[in-house]
C-alpha positions in Angstrom: 75.9 -55.2 -12.2 72.5 -54.9 -13.8 70.6 -51.9 -15.0 70.5 -49.6 -12.0 71.6 -46.2 -10.9 75.0 -46.7 -12.3 73.6 -47.6 -15.7 71.5 -44.6 -15.6 67.8 -43.9 -16.4 68.3 -42.9 -20.0 69.2 -45.8 -22.4 71.1 -45.6 -25.6 69.2 -45.1 -28.9 68.7 -48.8 -29.6 67.6 -49.6 -26.1 65.4 -46.5 -26.0 63.4 -47.8 -29.0 63.0 -51.2 -27.4 62.0 -49.6 -24.1 59.5 -47.4 -25.9 57.8 -50.4 -27.3 57.8 -52.1 -23.9 56.3 -49.0 -22.3 53.5 -48.8 -24.9 52.7 -52.5 -24.4 52.8 -52.0 -20.6 50.3 -49.1 -20.9 47.9 -51.3 -22.9 48.2 -54.0 -20.3 47.5 -51.5 -17.6 47.3 -53.0 -14.0 48.0 -56.5 -15.3 51.6 -55.5 -16.2 53.1 -56.6 -12.9 51.5 -60.1 -13.3 52.8 -60.3 -16.9 56.2 -59.3 -15.7 56.2 -62.0 -13.0 55.1 -64.6 -15.6 57.9 -63.5 -17.9 60.4 -63.7 -15.1 59.3 -67.1 -14.1 59.4 -68.3 -17.7 62.9 -67.1 -18.2 64.0 -68.8 -15.0 62.3 -72.0 -16.0 64.0 -72.0 -19.4 67.3 -71.4 -17.7 66.7 -74.2 -15.2 65.7 -76.6 -18.0 68.8 -75.7 -20.0 71.1 -76.2 -17.0 69.4 -79.5 -16.1 70.0 -80.8 -19.6 73.7 -80.2 -19.2 74.3 -81.6 -15.7 77.7 -83.0 -16.6 78.9 -79.7 -17.9 77.7 -78.0 -14.7 79.9 -80.4 -12.7 82.8 -79.1 -14.8 81.9 -75.6 -13.9 81.8 -76.5 -10.2 85.3 -78.0 -10.5 86.6 -74.8 -12.1 85.1 -72.6 -9.4 86.9 -74.8 -6.7 90.2 -74.0 -8.4 90.1 -70.2 -8.3 93.2 -68.0 -8.5 92.4 -65.8 -5.6 94.8 -63.1 -6.7 92.7 -62.4 -9.8 89.6 -62.5 -7.7 91.0 -59.7 -5.7 91.8 -57.8 -8.9 88.2 -58.3 -10.1 86.9 -56.9 -6.8 89.2 -53.9 -7.1 88.0 -53.1 -10.7 84.4 -53.4 -9.6 85.0 -51.0 -6.7 86.8 -48.6 -9.0 83.8 -48.7 -11.4 81.4 -47.6 -8.6 83.8 -44.9 -7.4 84.1 -43.6 -11.0 80.4 -43.3 -11.4 80.2 -41.4 -8.1 82.9 -39.1 -9.4 81.0 -38.5 -12.6 77.9 -37.4 -10.6 80.1 -35.3 -8.3 81.7 -33.6 -11.3 78.3 -32.7 -12.6 77.2 -31.3 -9.2 80.4 -29.2 -9.1 79.6 -27.9 -12.5 76.2 -26.8 -11.1 77.9 -25.0 -8.2 77.4 -27.7 -5.6 80.2 -29.4 -3.7 79.7 -32.7 -2.0 82.4 -35.1 -0.7 83.3 -38.0 -2.8 82.6 -40.3 0.1 79.0 -39.1 0.3 78.5 -39.6 -3.4 80.0 -43.2 -3.2 77.6 -44.0 -0.4 74.6 -42.6 -2.3 75.7 -44.5 -5.4 76.1 -47.9 -3.6 72.7 -47.5 -1.9 71.0 -46.4 -5.2 72.5 -49.4 -6.9 71.1 -51.7 -4.3 67.6 -50.2 -4.7 67.8 -50.3 -8.5 69.0 -53.9 -8.7 67.0 -55.7 -6.0 63.5 -54.2 -6.3 60.9 -54.6 -9.0 60.9 -51.3 -10.9 64.0 -50.5 -9.0 65.4 -47.9 -11.5 62.4 -45.6 -10.7 62.8 -46.1 -6.9 66.5 -45.6 -7.2 66.2 -42.3 -9.1 63.6 -40.9 -6.8 65.6 -41.9 -3.7 68.8 -40.3 -5.0 66.9 -37.2 -6.0 65.7 -37.0 -2.4 69.2 -37.4 -1.0 70.5 -34.6 -3.2 67.6 -32.3 -2.1 68.3 -33.1 1.5 71.9 -31.8 0.9 70.7 -28.5 -0.4 70.8 -29.2 -4.2 68.1 -27.4 -6.1 65.4 -29.3 -7.9 66.7 -28.2 -11.3 70.3 -29.2 -10.7 69.3 -32.5 -9.1 67.2 -33.4 -12.1 69.8 -32.2 -14.5 72.6 -34.3 -12.8 70.5 -37.5 -12.8 69.4 -37.1 -16.4 72.8 -36.2 -17.8 74.6 -38.9 -15.8 72.2 -41.5 -17.0 72.3 -40.3 -20.6 76.1 -40.2 -20.7 76.4 -43.6 -19.0 74.0 -45.1 -21.6 75.8 -43.5 -24.5 79.1 -44.7 -23.2 77.8 -48.2 -23.0 76.6 -47.9 -26.6 80.1 -46.8 -27.6 81.6 -49.8 -25.9 79.2 -52.2 -27.7 79.8 -50.5 -31.0 83.6 -50.7 -30.6 83.2 -54.3 -29.7 81.3 -55.1 -32.9 84.0 -53.4 -34.9 86.8 -55.3 -33.2 85.0 -58.6 -33.6 84.8 -57.9 -37.4 83.1 -60.6 -39.4 83.3 -63.2 -36.7 80.5 -64.3 -34.4 76.7 -64.0 -34.3 76.7 -60.2 -34.1 78.7 -59.5 -37.3 75.6 -58.1 -39.1 75.3 -55.4 -36.4 78.3 -53.4 -37.6 76.4 -50.9 -39.9 73.3 -50.5 -37.6 75.6 -49.8 -34.6 77.5 -47.2 -36.6 74.3 -45.4 -37.7 72.8 -45.5 -34.2 75.9 -44.1 -32.7 75.5 -41.0 -34.8 72.0 -40.3 -33.4 73.0 -39.0 -29.9 76.0 -37.2 -31.5 73.7 -35.3 -33.8 71.3 -34.6 -31.0 74.0 -33.2 -28.8 75.3 -31.1 -31.7 71.8 -29.8 -32.3 71.4 -28.7 -28.6 74.8 -27.0 -28.7 73.8 -25.1 -31.9 70.5 -24.1 -30.4 72.2 -22.4 -27.5 75.1 -20.9 -29.5 73.4 -19.8 -32.8 70.5 -17.3 -32.8 69.5 -18.0 -36.4 69.4 -21.8 -35.8 67.4 -21.2 -32.6 64.8 -19.1 -34.5 64.5 -21.8 -37.2 63.9 -24.5 -34.6 61.3 -22.5 -32.8 59.5 -21.7 -36.1 59.5 -25.3 -37.1 58.3 -26.5 -33.7 55.5 -23.9 -33.7 54.5 -25.0 -37.3 54.3 -28.6 -36.2 52.3 -27.8 -33.0 49.7 -25.9 -35.1 49.0 -28.9 -37.3 48.7 -32.0 -35.1 48.5 -33.2 -31.5 51.7 -35.2 -32.1 53.4 -31.9 -33.1 52.3 -30.3 -29.9 53.7 -33.2 -27.9 56.9 -33.0 -29.8 57.1 -29.2 -29.1 56.5 -29.8 -25.4 59.2 -32.5 -25.2 61.7 -30.4 -27.2 61.0 -27.4 -24.9 61.4 -29.5 -21.8 64.7 -31.0 -23.1 66.1 -27.6 -24.0 65.1 -26.0 -20.7 66.8 -28.8 -18.8 69.9 -28.5 -20.9 70.1 -24.8 -20.0 70.4 -25.5 -16.2 74.2 -26.0 -16.5 76.2 -25.4 -19.6 79.5 -27.3 -20.1 82.3 -26.5 -22.4 83.3 -29.0 -25.1 86.2 -30.1 -22.9 83.8 -30.5 -20.0 81.5 -32.8 -22.0 84.5 -34.8 -23.1 85.7 -35.2 -19.5 82.4 -36.5 -18.2 82.0 -38.8 -21.2 85.5 -40.1 -20.4 84.4 -40.8 -16.8 81.3 -42.7 -18.1 83.5 -44.8 -20.4 86.0 -45.6 -17.7 83.1 -46.7 -15.5 82.0 -49.3 -18.0 85.6 -50.3 -18.9 86.4 -50.9 -15.2 83.4 -53.3 -15.0 84.5 -55.0 -18.2 88.0 -55.4 -16.7 86.2 -57.1 -13.7 84.8 -59.6 -16.2 88.3 -60.2 -17.7 89.8 -60.7 -14.2 87.1 -63.2 -13.4 88.0 -65.2 -16.6 91.6 -65.1 -15.6 90.8 -66.2 -12.0 89.3 -69.4 -13.6 92.5 -70.0 -15.5 90.8 -69.5 -18.9 92.0 -67.9 -22.0 90.5 -64.4 -22.5 88.8 -63.8 -25.9 90.5 -60.4 -26.2 89.2 -59.7 -29.6 85.6 -60.4 -28.6 85.5 -59.3 -25.0 84.0 -55.8 -25.6 81.2 -57.1 -27.8 80.4 -59.8 -25.3 80.3 -57.4 -22.4 78.6 -54.6 -24.2 75.7 -56.6 -25.5 75.3 -58.4 -22.2 74.8 -55.0 -20.5 72.5 -53.7 -23.3 70.3 -56.8 -22.8 70.3 -56.2 -19.0 68.7 -52.8 -19.6 65.4 -54.5 -20.6 63.1 -54.1 -17.5 62.0 -57.7 -17.2 63.6 -58.9 -13.9 65.2 -56.9 -11.0 68.9 -56.5 -11.6 68.6 -58.4 -14.9 68.6 -61.7 -13.1 68.4 -64.5 -15.6 68.8 -62.0 -18.5 72.4 -61.2 -17.7 73.3 -64.8 -17.0 71.7 -66.1 -20.1 73.2 -63.4 -22.4 76.7 -63.6 -21.0 76.8 -67.4 -21.0 75.4 -67.5 -24.5 77.8 -64.9 -26.0 80.8 -66.4 -24.3 79.9 -69.8 -25.8 79.1 -68.3 -29.2 82.6 -66.8 -29.3 84.5 -70.0 -28.5 84.5 -70.4 -24.7 83.4 -74.0 -23.6 80.0 -74.1 -22.0 81.2 -75.2 -18.5 83.8 -72.4 -18.5 81.1 -69.9 -19.6 78.9 -70.9 -16.7 81.7 -70.7 -14.2 82.6 -67.2 -15.5 79.0 -66.0 -15.2 78.7 -67.3 -11.6 81.9 -65.6 -10.5 81.3 -62.4 -12.3 77.8 -62.0 -11.0 79.0 -62.7 -7.4 81.6 -60.0 -7.6 79.6 -57.4 -9.6 76.1 -58.0 -8.3 75.5 -60.2 -5.3 78.3 -58.9 -3.3 77.3 -55.3 -3.9 73.6 -55.6 -2.9 74.1 -56.2 0.9 76.8 -53.4 0.9 74.4 -51.0 -0.8 71.5 -51.9 1.5 73.8 -51.2 4.5 74.5 -47.8 3.0 70.8 -47.2 2.6 70.2 -48.0 6.2 72.9 -45.6 7.2 71.8 -42.8 4.9 68.0 -43.1 5.2 67.5 -44.2 8.8 70.5 -43.0 10.7 71.3 -39.6 9.0 67.6 -38.8 8.7 67.5 -38.1 12.5 70.4 -35.6 12.3 69.7 -31.9 12.0 69.4 -31.0 8.3 71.5 -28.2 7.0 71.3 -26.4 3.7 72.3 -23.1 2.2 70.0 -20.3 3.3 68.0 -18.9 0.4 69.5 -15.5 1.0 72.9 -16.9 0.1 71.8 -17.4 -3.5 68.9 -14.9 -3.7 69.5 -12.5 -6.6 67.7 -9.7 -4.7 69.4 -10.0 -1.4 70.5 -6.7 -0.1 68.5 -4.2 1.9 66.1 -6.6 3.5 68.6 -9.5 3.7 72.2 -10.0 4.3 74.7 -8.0 2.3 75.3 -9.3 -1.2 79.0 -9.8 -0.4 78.2 -12.0 2.6 79.5 -15.5 2.0 76.9 -18.4 1.9 76.4 -19.9 5.4 74.8 -23.1 6.4 71.9 -22.7 8.7 69.6 -25.4 10.1 66.6 -25.7 7.8 65.7 -22.0 7.6 62.1 -21.0 6.7 61.3 -19.9 3.2 62.0 -16.2 2.7 59.3 -14.1 0.9 59.7 -14.1 -2.8 62.0 -17.2 -2.8 59.6 -20.2 -2.5 61.0 -23.7 -2.8 59.3 -24.1 -6.2 61.6 -21.3 -7.5 64.5 -23.5 -6.5 65.3 -23.9 -10.2 65.6 -20.2 -10.7 67.6 -19.7 -7.6 69.8 -22.6 -8.5 70.3 -21.3 -12.0 71.3 -18.0 -10.6 73.9 -19.6 -8.3 75.0 -21.9 -11.2 75.6 -19.0 -13.5 78.6 -17.8 -11.5 80.1 -21.3 -11.4 79.6 -22.3 -15.0 83.2 -21.5 -15.7 84.1 -24.3 -13.4 82.6 -26.8 -15.8 85.9 -27.2 -17.6 87.7 -28.7 -14.6 86.6 -31.3 -12.1 
């Protein structure tokens, strides 16, 4: 699959830098950016078509390979891809439970499939996908703060896990292949999110460190506009991190789920290679897969169409796979991991957005989580009950959903250590 909900909105450090440059260039282009993006997409597709046309005899070989599939391995590939989607749904469900919200795994799988279809088949689909998933969570009674926190953390962890997969692939490949010069940069870049996470943890756990950070941010804000923007960004990040606090074991567990999500998708690629009767480049498979997905995160074409195919075919060929076998592998992998999932996801979108929209909406009544409930509301010991869309109670507006959600989250923070 391309860069979509499953891949998350927050890229790893290397991709974040690239995306930042793209965003600044897009801002300078202004309204003309969609046209530029269309031209770039058509140019990429044109280059790919010219390359394939120049190797017609090798394409015939790829067609012969695809007609001789080992269907048992195709079934294994489908199974791994389905497992990858379920694992990402479980990751989000785990984070929701850490925030005091319980949703069925089936519901999260449906939302994940539909969000994936939006993210991979629409221009600018990642933004549409994130907004739609946010709306689905809100309709199920999840507060704004927890919904935002889940989407940001799931995206950040998923992106960091992909970066770890790519870094591990570079190390396993060693001094072989075109990416051997990336070993040191990947190691250094891996430390950036680790240091950032350690800094956030220290901010919450150490009062002296927190005072030093606040003093330094105030000093920067007084001296430049850039310092003020940095202070605002830092404050926003720290406030979002406070919505739900996980233990070290909790963070390890959700990172493990994010890693399994990518490794299942990588196993799908391996199964596709085996389905074609080819030798798997075991030593290089992680670097091939990891850098293919990193390149897919560039917001040039919906679902990384053209970018993923070109990157994967080029890397497979660079690491010793014949060109016709590389093309056959790309075609089969993209059918299983992308094209087959899009219609399924759109079917889930129709079901969730059009069918369920007409059902009565139920959410927890604000009294159930209102810290001041008592004399004027239900007794504090009364268990939360689901009532059909109750009106806002005085003193508990929807905009305060973050505070109410945080109050209800506080009692469930201890659950963060277990799924």
